[in-house]
C-alpha positions as a printed Julia matrix, in Angstrom:
454×3 Matrix{Float64}:
  22.94   21.28  -14.59
  20.11   21.0   -12.08
  17.86   23.24  -14.2
  18.68   21.19  -17.3
  17.84   17.98  -15.44
  14.44   19.37  -14.42
  13.79   20.51  -17.99
  14.69   17.07  -19.3
  12.3    15.39  -16.9
   9.53   17.8   -17.84
  10.03   17.0   -21.51
   9.94   13.27  -20.82
   6.52   13.75  -19.25
   5.17   16.18  -21.83
   6.22   14.5   -25.1
   3.98   11.4   -24.82
   1.05   13.62  -23.9
   1.37   15.94  -26.89
   0.16   13.29  -29.3
  -3.33   13.33  -27.85
  -3.31   16.99  -26.89
  -4.42   18.52  -30.15
  -6.83   15.71  -30.95
  -8.81   16.51  -27.82
  -8.42   20.29  -28.02
 -11.53   20.85  -30.14
 -13.6    18.58  -27.9
 -12.54   20.49  -24.79
 -13.16   23.91  -26.33
 -16.84   23.35  -25.6
 -16.12   23.52  -21.88
 -16.95   26.87  -20.38
 -14.32   28.78  -18.43
 -14.45   27.44  -14.9
 -12.43   27.31  -11.73
 -12.47   24.0    -9.9
 -11.27   23.27   -6.4
  -8.89   20.3    -6.24
  -7.51   18.56   -3.16
  -3.78   17.87   -3.41
  -0.72   17.64   -1.2
   0.36   21.21   -1.94
   0.05   23.72   -4.77
   3.6    23.53   -6.23
   3.57   19.74   -6.49
   0.06   19.83   -7.98
   1.11   22.01  -10.89
   4.35   20.05  -11.32
   2.56   16.68  -11.34
  -0.67   17.47  -13.16
  -1.84   21.1   -13.31
   0.47   22.5   -15.99
   0.01   19.53  -18.29
  -3.76   19.51  -17.82
  -4.02   23.17  -18.78
  -2.33   22.43  -22.11
  -5.41   20.38  -23.0
  -7.97   22.43  -21.07
  -6.87   26.08  -21.17
 -10.27   27.37  -20.0
 -10.17   25.56  -16.67
  -8.48   27.23  -13.69
  -7.6    25.64  -10.36
  -7.98   26.48   -6.72
  -5.66   23.97   -5.0
  -6.76   22.9    -1.51
  -3.55   21.9     0.24
  -3.76   18.67    2.25
  -0.55   19.68    4.0
  -2.81   21.88    6.12
  -3.98   18.67    7.76
  -0.44   17.76    8.75
   0.17   21.27   10.04
  -3.0    21.13   12.16
  -2.01   17.74   13.48
   1.43   18.98   14.56
   0.06   22.16   16.14
  -2.97   20.65   17.86
  -1.6    17.23   18.67
  -4.4    15.62   16.64
  -3.75   12.11   15.38
  -7.01   11.27   13.62
  -6.1    12.22   10.04
  -9.57   11.35    8.79
 -11.23   13.83   11.11
  -8.82   16.54    9.97
  -9.35   15.74    6.29
 -13.12   15.8     6.74
 -12.85   19.24    8.3
 -10.81   20.36    5.29
 -13.44   19.01    2.89
 -16.33   20.58    4.82
 -14.56   23.94    4.95
 -13.39   24.27    1.34
 -15.85   21.95   -0.48
 -13.47   20.79   -3.25
 -14.87   19.64   -6.58
 -12.17   16.95   -6.92
 -11.43   14.91   -3.82
  -8.19   13.01   -3.27
  -8.98   10.24   -0.79
  -7.36    7.16    0.71
  -9.21    3.83    0.76
 -10.93    4.22    4.12
 -12.04    7.82    3.66
 -13.18    7.05    0.11
 -15.34    4.21    1.43
 -16.84    6.47    4.1
 -17.84    9.1     1.54
 -19.01    6.55   -1.04
 -21.28    4.77    1.43
 -22.74    8.15    2.42
 -23.36    8.87   -1.3
 -21.33   12.06   -1.08
 -19.45   11.21   -4.27
 -20.63   11.4    -7.87
 -21.09    8.15   -9.8
 -18.78    8.62  -12.8
 -19.98    5.53  -14.69
 -22.21    7.59  -17.01
 -19.4    10.0   -17.91
 -17.04    7.07  -18.55
 -19.56    5.58  -21.0
 -20.33    8.95  -22.67
 -16.64    9.73  -23.24
 -15.8     6.12  -24.09
 -13.0     6.39  -21.54
 -11.0     3.17  -21.56
 -10.99    1.54  -18.12
 -10.65   -2.01  -19.47
  -6.86   -1.73  -19.32
  -6.98   -0.81  -15.64
  -6.36   -3.8   -13.42
  -9.82   -5.4   -13.03
  -9.11   -6.15   -9.39
  -8.57   -2.47   -8.62
 -11.78   -1.42  -10.38
 -13.74   -4.09   -8.53
 -12.2    -3.06   -5.21
 -13.21    0.56   -5.79
 -16.71   -0.51   -6.85
 -16.95   -2.69   -3.76
 -16.26    0.27   -1.52
 -19.14    2.09   -3.22
 -21.68   -0.75   -2.98
 -21.26   -1.53   -6.67
 -21.12    2.05   -7.95
 -17.94    3.54   -9.42
 -17.29    6.73   -7.49
 -13.61    7.22   -8.32
 -10.47    6.02  -10.06
  -6.93    5.35   -8.84
  -4.01    5.91  -11.24
  -1.6     3.81   -9.17
  -1.34    1.28   -6.37
   1.15   -0.21   -3.94
   2.06   -3.87   -3.55
   4.91   -5.88   -2.05
   6.51   -8.96   -3.56
   9.01  -11.59   -2.45
  12.56  -10.72   -3.56
  15.0   -13.63   -3.67
  18.7   -14.16   -4.35
  18.88  -16.59   -7.27
  22.62  -17.12   -6.8
  22.18  -18.48   -3.27
  19.4   -20.85   -4.33
  21.58  -22.16   -7.16
  24.63  -22.46   -4.93
  22.77  -24.59   -2.37
  20.73  -26.57   -4.94
  17.39  -25.46   -3.52
  14.3   -24.89   -5.68
  13.5   -21.24   -6.36
  10.44  -19.55   -4.83
   7.31  -19.58   -6.96
   4.26  -17.38   -7.3
   1.33  -17.99   -4.94
   3.2   -19.91   -2.26
   1.5   -20.12    1.13
   3.16  -18.66    4.25
   3.8   -22.21    5.46
   5.55  -23.08    2.18
   7.62  -19.89    2.37
   8.76  -20.64    5.92
   9.59  -24.23    4.99
  11.65  -22.97    2.06
  13.43  -20.56    4.38
  14.1   -23.41    6.85
  16.23  -25.21    4.24
  18.92  -22.57    4.64
  19.5   -23.33    8.32
  23.17  -24.17    8.95
  24.33  -22.91    5.55
  27.57  -20.97    5.79
  29.48  -20.09    8.92
  30.74  -16.96   10.66
  30.62  -13.88    8.47
  29.49  -16.05    5.56
  26.45  -17.42    7.4
  23.36  -17.53    5.19
  19.81  -17.07    6.49
  16.5   -17.66    4.77
  13.75  -15.03    4.94
  14.8   -11.79    6.62
  12.55   -8.81    7.43
  13.51   -5.53    9.06
  10.47   -5.53   11.36
   9.31   -7.46   14.41
   7.23  -10.56   14.99
   3.98   -8.64   15.53
   4.23   -7.11   12.04
   4.87  -10.53   10.5
   1.81  -11.86   12.32
  -0.23   -8.98   10.89
   0.93   -9.88    7.37
  -0.18  -13.49    7.83
  -3.47  -12.44    9.46
  -4.24  -10.05    6.59
  -3.63  -12.65    3.9
  -5.88  -15.08    5.8
  -8.67  -12.52    6.19
  -8.48  -12.65    9.98
 -10.22   -9.77   11.75
  -8.97   -8.61   15.13
 -12.2    -6.77   16.0
 -15.8    -7.49   15.08
 -17.63   -5.27   12.58
 -18.77   -2.84   15.29
 -15.32   -2.76   16.94
 -16.91   -3.94   20.2
 -15.24   -7.32   20.7
 -11.88   -9.0    20.11
 -11.9   -12.01   17.78
  -8.41  -13.3    18.55
  -9.63  -16.45   20.34
 -10.17  -18.47   17.17
  -8.57  -21.4    15.34
  -7.36  -19.06   12.57
  -5.51  -16.76   14.97
  -4.13  -19.71   16.91
  -2.7   -21.26   13.71
  -1.2   -17.94   12.55
   0.45  -17.28   15.94
   1.89  -20.78   16.07
   3.25  -20.5    12.54
   5.16  -17.27   13.07
   6.41  -17.9    16.62
   7.69  -21.38   15.72
   9.48  -19.99   12.67
  11.22  -17.26   14.71
  12.14  -19.55   17.62
  13.6   -22.23   15.34
  15.33  -19.6    13.18
  13.42  -20.51   10.02
  13.1   -16.75    9.56
  14.99  -13.76   10.92
  13.13  -10.68   12.06
  14.64   -7.49   13.37
  13.98   -7.03   17.11
  13.2   -10.76   17.38
  16.69  -12.17   16.96
  20.02  -11.27   18.49
  22.4    -9.01   16.55
  19.46   -7.57   14.59
  21.4    -4.37   13.85
  24.15   -6.39   12.21
  21.51   -8.26   10.2
  19.78   -5.12    8.9
  21.74   -5.04    5.63
  21.8    -8.8     5.2
  19.86   -9.04    1.91
  21.92   -6.31    0.25
  25.09   -8.1     1.26
  24.09  -11.46   -0.15
  23.62  -13.17    3.23
  19.82  -13.54    3.17
  18.04  -15.52    0.48
  14.67  -13.73    0.6
  12.96  -10.54    1.77
   9.56   -8.93    1.23
   9.41   -5.37   -0.07
   7.96   -2.99   -2.64
   9.06   -1.96   -6.15
  11.51    0.63   -4.83
  13.85   -2.16   -3.66
  14.64   -3.09   -7.26
  16.17    0.35   -7.81
  17.91    0.2    -4.43
  19.58   -3.13   -5.23
  21.16   -1.59   -8.3
  22.29    1.6    -6.56
  23.38    0.14   -3.22
  26.7    -1.25   -4.48
  27.71    2.24   -5.6
  27.86    3.64   -2.06
  28.05    0.59    0.21
  31.28   -1.37   -0.2
  29.88   -4.29    1.82
  26.95   -4.76   -0.59
  27.4    -7.06   -3.53
  25.82   -7.59   -6.9
  23.91  -10.81   -7.39
  21.24  -12.25   -9.63
  17.82  -11.66   -8.08
  14.21  -12.14   -9.01
  10.71  -11.66   -7.6
   7.62  -13.75   -6.87
   4.21  -12.87   -5.5
   3.51  -12.36   -1.83
   2.46  -15.52    0.03
  -1.27  -16.23   -0.18
  -4.03  -17.94    1.76
  -4.68  -21.36    0.11
  -8.43  -20.72    0.29
  -8.06  -17.62   -1.93
  -4.81  -18.12   -3.89
  -5.5   -15.37   -6.42
  -5.97  -12.6    -3.85
  -3.65  -10.5    -1.74
  -4.37   -8.23    1.22
  -1.16   -6.45    0.29
  -2.57   -4.54   -2.69
  -3.55   -1.0    -1.7
  -4.35    2.33   -3.28
  -3.42    5.47   -1.41
  -4.9     7.98   -3.84
  -8.41    7.71   -5.28
  -9.64   10.68   -7.3
 -13.37   11.37   -7.03
 -15.89   14.07   -7.95
 -17.99   15.53   -5.14
 -21.71   14.89   -5.4
 -22.28   18.53   -4.41
 -19.9    19.97   -6.99
 -21.44   22.61   -9.29
 -18.62   21.87  -11.78
 -18.97   18.13  -12.29
 -18.01   18.12  -15.97
 -14.78   20.06  -15.44
 -13.99   18.01  -12.34
 -14.51   14.8   -14.31
 -12.18   16.07  -17.05
  -9.43   16.36  -14.46
 -10.11   12.91  -12.94
 -10.15   11.46  -16.45
  -6.85   13.17  -17.29
  -5.06   11.89  -14.17
  -6.17    8.33  -14.96
  -5.6     8.47  -18.72
  -3.23    6.0   -20.37
  -0.85    8.79  -21.42
  -0.65   10.37  -17.99
  -0.28    7.05  -16.15
   2.45    6.05  -18.61
   4.31    9.32  -18.08
   4.02    9.11  -14.3
   5.35    5.54  -14.29
   8.76    6.84  -15.43
   9.43    8.33  -12.0
  10.86    6.02   -9.32
   8.36    6.82   -6.56
   7.45    3.28   -5.51
   3.97    3.45   -7.06
   2.8     0.99   -9.69
   0.62    2.19  -12.59
  -2.94    0.88  -12.38
  -2.83    0.08  -16.09
  -1.07   -3.28  -16.12
   0.54   -2.98  -19.56
   2.32    0.3   -18.85
   5.23   -0.88  -16.69
   6.37   -4.22  -18.07
   9.63   -4.55  -16.17
  11.64   -3.04  -13.33
  15.41   -3.24  -13.7
  14.95   -5.98  -16.28
  12.6    -8.11  -14.15
   9.01   -8.74  -15.23
   6.45   -6.86  -13.13
   3.96   -9.75  -13.44
   4.2   -10.72   -9.72
   3.0    -7.21   -8.79
  -0.09   -7.59  -10.98
  -0.81  -11.31  -10.63
  -2.88  -11.07   -7.42
  -6.07   -9.07   -7.1
  -6.98   -7.09   -3.95
  -8.44   -9.26   -1.23
 -12.16   -8.78   -0.71
 -11.97   -9.25    3.06
 -10.54   -6.43    5.22
  -6.8    -6.4     5.87
  -5.52   -6.46    9.45
  -5.24   -2.67    9.49
  -8.7    -2.21    7.96
 -10.23   -4.57   10.51
  -9.02   -2.19   13.21
 -10.99    0.6    11.56
  -9.97    4.21   11.16
 -11.74    5.79   14.1
  -9.94    7.57   16.9
 -11.04    4.83   19.33
  -9.5     2.13   17.12
  -6.21    4.03   16.88
  -6.15    4.49   20.63
  -6.83    0.76   21.04
  -3.97   -0.09   18.7
  -1.56    2.0    20.76
  -2.62    0.16   23.92
  -2.8    -3.32   22.42
   0.43   -3.51   20.39
   2.8    -3.59   23.42
   0.73   -6.4    24.96
   0.77   -8.34   21.69
   4.55   -7.94   21.36
   5.12   -9.1    24.94
   2.96  -12.21   24.6
   4.44  -13.22   21.24
   7.95  -12.92   22.66
   6.9   -15.02   25.66
   5.79  -17.78   23.27
   9.06  -17.58   21.34
  11.01  -17.82   24.62
   8.94  -20.88   25.68
   7.63  -18.96   28.7
   4.03  -19.09   27.53
   1.88  -21.49   25.52
  -0.05  -20.21   22.52
  -3.33  -21.02   24.27
  -2.39  -19.15   27.45
  -1.08  -16.2    25.45
  -4.34  -15.94   23.51
  -6.29  -16.0    26.79
  -4.18  -13.08   28.07
  -4.54  -11.18   24.81
  -8.3   -11.62   24.83
  -8.67  -10.22   28.35
  -6.14   -7.4    28.07
  -7.23   -6.58   24.56
 -10.85   -6.22   25.63
  -9.74   -3.96   28.48
  -7.72   -1.85   26.02
 -10.74   -1.6    23.73
 -13.02   -0.37   26.51
 -10.4     2.11   27.71
  -9.97    3.45   24.17
 -13.72    3.94   23.77
 -13.96    5.66   27.16
 -11.18    8.08   26.24
 -12.89    8.94   22.98
 -16.22    9.53   24.78
 -14.51   11.99   27.12
 -13.29   14.17   24.24
């Protein structure tokens, strides 16, 4: 049965691709026999995901798969925690023709002009990128100073899930797209004192702590924690003060429930599944989980749910810092096989391939907005409604250097302690910010000193 299941899945992927296969065969026969080096997670998954299907259209092209899992192996063996440094070593050693990069590493290579501008090839082949979410294309262009150095077949985004039954039961207006964080917390506050005992209902519930919620708010507001050179903390500002007040007040007054910030957090962990929380923020995978959960968890219950966009900053209501791409495919500027490498990048980002890949429940969203119209019967519009924010997210403002990662490890415990002190009324917001500024600057200097010693 297992073999039959795998065969069925393979056919599901192959059938929609066959239509265009023979139409392009003659065009691709002009390509000379070549072997291109491609970065991917590992060789078996490469051929399963793309390689075998690509070779049906391009039989003359062979692959040398450069496994990125080597990076993870090196990290475990050597205790290295700067993934970018390890990936750069991999690229320098094997010199792949096709690079698979995350946002930060892509930007590094694009700014150094180490990637090939594919705009000319797109125009020559009349490759349709108009159907790709314009926000994603502009984000990728922005990371290359206006040049298009790569394409992403998918992206990640969170949305606000909500329990329609609970809103109807308590006669409270449903969440809407493009609410602000303040509006979301106020909506959550309306569920205070609803239900009792085991039937107590809470508003917004998240399975992470207050510092993560603060980071979400800071990202949507475009707040940077460090300056552009990562030399100075920027937390002593009106924007940070407002964000800290908003989240700590909401937790203290039980407008929202966060794990590790409220008592009995372990008991609350399954609260949305069990119909006791009205809202939660999560990715597309939760839609599948809501359907499946009742099959193996007797305490979970079926209910009518829906989704809305993530909360936004009122100054940029059409943008979200929550839209990310984890895989950008690019052609190396130094590649001697640019045409063949481009054929592979084009294939991965083609409408047929993106459509086929969207049938797997891996939590990714196809970059072509018309491909996945619904998830479990719910419109996917909220996932596509907001474009990527042009200002750096909280994580991006920290940077990707070893010093910034070391700083984060030192600073996060201090941030958690001070936020909890505010919630417990042991510290004012102003005093907490003063402490964070001093201790954060000390952590930054210590992180830079440690890096200099290596």
